[in-house]
C-alpha positions as CSV (number, residue, x, y, z in Angstrom):
1,M,-213.5,-226.9,-71.5
2,P,-212.1,-230.4,-72.4
3,F,-210.4,-232.2,-69.5
4,T,-207.1,-232.5,-71.3
5,R,-207.0,-228.7,-72.0
6,S,-208.0,-228.0,-68.4
7,L,-205.3,-230.4,-67.1
8,G,-202.7,-228.6,-69.2
9,T,-203.8,-225.2,-68.0
10,S,-203.7,-226.3,-64.4
11,R,-200.1,-227.7,-64.9
12,A,-199.0,-224.4,-66.5
13,F,-200.5,-222.5,-63.6
14,R,-198.9,-224.8,-61.1
15,D,-195.5,-224.3,-62.7
16,W,-195.9,-220.5,-62.6
17,L,-196.7,-220.5,-58.9
18,P,-193.8,-219.8,-56.5
19,S,-192.6,-222.8,-54.5
20,Q,-190.0,-223.8,-51.8
21,C,-186.8,-225.5,-52.7
22,A,-187.0,-229.1,-51.7
23,I,-183.3,-229.0,-50.6
24,C,-182.5,-225.7,-48.9
25,R,-186.1,-224.6,-48.2
26,A,-185.5,-221.2,-49.9
27,W,-188.7,-219.3,-50.6
28,P,-189.9,-218.3,-53.2
29,S,-188.0,-220.7,-55.5
30,Q,-188.3,-223.3,-58.1
31,R,-188.8,-226.8,-56.7
32,I,-185.0,-227.2,-56.8
33,C,-183.3,-223.8,-56.8
34,T,-180.5,-222.7,-59.0
35,A,-178.0,-222.4,-56.2
36,C,-178.6,-226.0,-55.1
37,L,-178.3,-227.3,-58.6
38,A,-175.0,-225.5,-59.0
39,R,-173.8,-226.9,-55.6
40,F,-175.0,-230.5,-55.7
41,A,-175.3,-231.3,-59.5
42,P,-172.0,-230.2,-61.0
43,A,-171.1,-231.4,-64.5
44,M,-168.5,-234.2,-64.3
45,A,-166.9,-236.7,-66.6
46,R,-168.7,-240.1,-66.6
47,C,-168.1,-243.4,-68.3
48,A,-170.2,-243.8,-71.5
49,G,-171.0,-247.4,-70.6
50,C,-172.1,-247.2,-67.0
51,A,-172.1,-243.5,-66.0
52,A,-169.6,-244.0,-63.2
53,R,-167.2,-241.1,-62.6
54,V,-164.0,-241.2,-64.6
55,P,-161.0,-238.9,-65.0
56,D,-161.3,-236.2,-67.7
57,G,-160.5,-237.5,-71.1
58,V,-161.5,-241.1,-70.3
59,S,-164.5,-242.4,-72.2
60,R,-165.0,-245.8,-70.6
61,C,-164.0,-247.2,-67.2
62,G,-161.9,-250.4,-66.8
63,L,-164.9,-252.5,-65.7
64,C,-166.9,-251.6,-68.9
65,L,-163.9,-252.4,-71.0
66,R,-163.7,-255.8,-69.4
67,E,-167.5,-256.5,-69.1
68,P,-169.6,-254.2,-71.4
69,T,-173.0,-253.4,-70.0
70,G,-174.8,-253.9,-73.3
71,L,-175.7,-250.2,-73.4
72,D,-174.6,-248.0,-76.3
73,T,-174.7,-245.0,-73.9
74,C,-175.5,-244.5,-70.3
75,I,-176.2,-241.1,-68.8
76,A,-176.6,-240.1,-65.2
77,A,-177.6,-236.6,-64.0
78,V,-176.1,-236.8,-60.4
79,D,-174.3,-239.0,-58.0
80,Y,-176.5,-240.9,-55.5
81,G,-175.8,-239.2,-52.3
82,W,-177.1,-236.3,-50.2
83,P,-179.3,-234.5,-51.0
84,W,-180.5,-236.5,-54.0
85,A,-180.8,-239.8,-52.1
86,D,-183.2,-238.2,-49.8
87,L,-185.4,-236.8,-52.7
88,V,-185.4,-240.2,-54.4
89,T,-186.5,-241.9,-51.2
90,R,-189.3,-239.3,-50.8
91,L,-190.4,-240.0,-54.4
92,K,-190.4,-243.8,-54.1
93,F,-191.4,-244.5,-50.5
94,H,-193.0,-241.4,-49.0
95,G,-195.7,-240.8,-51.5
96,E,-194.3,-237.7,-53.2
97,P,-194.8,-238.4,-56.9
98,G,-194.7,-234.6,-57.5
99,L,-191.0,-234.7,-57.2
100,A,-190.7,-236.6,-60.5
101,A,-191.1,-233.4,-62.5
102,P,-188.1,-231.5,-61.0
103,L,-185.9,-234.6,-61.0
104,A,-186.8,-235.2,-64.6
105,Q,-185.9,-231.7,-65.5
106,I,-182.4,-232.3,-64.0
107,M,-182.2,-235.5,-66.0
108,R,-183.0,-233.6,-69.3
109,G,-180.2,-231.2,-68.5
110,A,-177.5,-233.9,-68.1
111,E,-174.8,-234.0,-70.7
112,G,-175.8,-236.1,-73.6
113,A,-179.5,-236.4,-72.5
114,D,-180.8,-234.0,-75.2
115,Q,-179.2,-235.9,-78.0
116,A,-180.3,-239.3,-76.6
117,L,-183.9,-238.0,-76.4
118,R,-183.8,-236.6,-79.9
119,T,-182.2,-239.7,-81.6
120,C,-184.1,-242.5,-79.8
121,D,-187.2,-244.1,-81.2
122,A,-188.8,-244.9,-77.9
123,V,-188.5,-244.0,-74.2
124,V,-189.1,-247.1,-72.1
125,P,-189.2,-246.9,-68.3
126,I,-188.0,-249.8,-66.1
127,P,-191.2,-251.5,-65.0
128,L,-192.1,-252.5,-61.5
129,A,-193.4,-256.0,-60.6
130,P,-197.2,-256.0,-60.1
131,Q,-197.1,-256.5,-56.4
132,R,-194.7,-253.7,-55.8
133,L,-196.7,-251.4,-58.1
134,R,-199.8,-252.1,-56.0
135,Q,-198.0,-251.4,-52.8
136,R,-196.5,-248.1,-54.1
137,G,-199.4,-247.0,-56.2
138,Y,-197.2,-245.7,-59.0
139,N,-193.9,-246.5,-60.9
140,Q,-191.4,-243.7,-60.2
141,S,-189.5,-244.6,-63.4
142,L,-192.7,-244.2,-65.5
143,L,-193.3,-240.8,-63.9
144,L,-189.8,-239.7,-64.8
145,A,-190.1,-241.1,-68.4
146,R,-193.4,-239.2,-68.9
147,Q,-191.5,-236.0,-68.4
148,M,-188.8,-237.0,-70.8
149,H,-190.6,-237.2,-74.2
150,P,-194.3,-238.0,-73.9
151,G,-194.6,-238.6,-77.7
152,K,-192.0,-241.4,-77.6
153,L,-193.1,-243.0,-74.4
154,R,-193.6,-246.8,-74.9
155,H,-194.0,-248.2,-71.4
156,Q,-195.9,-251.2,-72.8
157,W,-192.7,-252.5,-74.5
158,L,-191.2,-254.0,-71.4
159,E,-192.7,-255.9,-68.4
160,R,-191.6,-257.7,-65.3
161,T,-192.1,-261.4,-65.5
162,H,-191.9,-262.1,-61.8
163,E,-191.1,-260.7,-58.4
164,T,-187.4,-260.6,-57.5
165,D,-185.6,-260.3,-54.2
166,A,-184.7,-256.7,-53.2
167,Q,-181.5,-255.6,-54.9
168,S,-180.3,-253.7,-51.9
169,G,-177.8,-255.7,-49.9
170,L,-176.8,-257.9,-52.9
171,G,-173.4,-257.8,-54.5
172,R,-172.9,-257.2,-58.2
173,R,-172.8,-260.9,-59.1
174,E,-175.9,-261.6,-57.0
175,R,-177.8,-258.7,-58.5
176,L,-177.1,-260.1,-62.0
177,R,-178.3,-263.6,-61.0
178,N,-181.3,-262.2,-59.2
179,L,-182.5,-260.4,-62.4
180,L,-182.0,-263.3,-64.9
181,G,-185.2,-263.5,-66.9
182,A,-186.9,-260.8,-64.9
183,F,-187.9,-258.8,-68.0
184,A,-189.8,-259.6,-71.2
185,V,-191.1,-257.9,-74.2
186,P,-194.9,-258.5,-74.8
187,A,-195.6,-260.3,-78.1
188,D,-197.7,-257.3,-79.4
189,A,-194.7,-255.0,-79.0
190,G,-192.3,-257.1,-81.0
191,A,-193.0,-255.7,-84.5
192,A,-192.7,-252.1,-83.5
193,L,-189.5,-252.8,-81.6
194,Q,-187.6,-254.2,-84.6
195,G,-184.5,-252.2,-85.4
196,S,-185.3,-249.5,-82.9
197,H,-183.2,-247.3,-80.7
198,V,-184.6,-247.6,-77.2
199,L,-183.8,-245.2,-74.3
200,L,-184.3,-246.9,-70.9
201,V,-185.2,-244.6,-68.0
202,D,-184.7,-245.4,-64.3
203,D,-184.3,-243.5,-61.1
204,V,-181.1,-245.0,-59.6
205,M,-178.3,-247.1,-61.1
206,T,-176.1,-249.0,-58.7
207,T,-174.3,-251.9,-60.5
208,G,-176.2,-251.7,-63.7
209,A,-177.7,-255.2,-63.3
210,T,-181.3,-254.0,-63.8
211,L,-180.5,-252.0,-66.9
212,R,-178.4,-254.9,-68.2
213,A,-181.2,-257.3,-67.8
214,A,-183.7,-255.0,-69.4
215,A,-181.4,-254.3,-72.3
216,R,-180.9,-258.0,-72.9
217,A,-184.6,-258.6,-73.1
218,L,-185.1,-255.7,-75.6
219,C,-182.2,-256.8,-77.8
220,N,-183.4,-260.4,-77.9
221,A,-186.8,-259.0,-79.1
222,G,-185.2,-257.1,-82.0
223,A,-184.0,-253.7,-80.7
224,A,-180.9,-252.5,-82.5
225,R,-179.6,-250.0,-79.9
226,I,-180.2,-249.5,-76.2
227,S,-179.2,-246.4,-74.3
228,A,-180.0,-245.5,-70.7
229,L,-180.8,-242.2,-68.8
230,V,-181.0,-242.4,-65.0
231,F,-181.4,-239.7,-62.4
232,A,-178.7,-240.9,-60.0
233,R,-175.6,-243.1,-60.2
234,T,-174.2,-244.7,-57.1
235,P,-170.6,-243.7,-56.8
């Protein structure tokens, strides 16, 4: 049996097997059970520009009206808080890449995600710098993006140009300055990128500095529209 077919069979078998909920520990269950999804991932109104919570009927928050993010649409599945912050930490720092699949499933169910995935030309994950990638062994944003729409995945369209200081602990202005020139589009991706609608994928959005810097690099290289889909948005 070809390896790809064997791999697909094993994944299907794995998804069929009962599991334990990563949040409430219910057994048997999906990796994240229906009860926990209903309790911790309720639908809520979010700003179309930065995915921050807004009152019902408001499309864009005041900050986005004053300082647009450069994103046509920004979608977040959940707020970054318990229990989701714990799961993201386990995915990124505790060597649990298997959590990417259930988190990506929640992302696909976010309001507007289906349309964004259908209408975009390419799904591009936020890249890690080489040193951080070597330390972690995988890019969590790439793992999430692979679950979104494998046929549109274009991870080679964006790269990190250099290491940057950790964003945690920095204010909004400092985060923006820290990421100036941090992303670039490789020369061999330029032609395919022209006039395209790119959907950026990341795990967590705090101030939007990372997505803003990535969007700027893609737009300067010829992309016509940039949207973003993230798992969690810091309140």
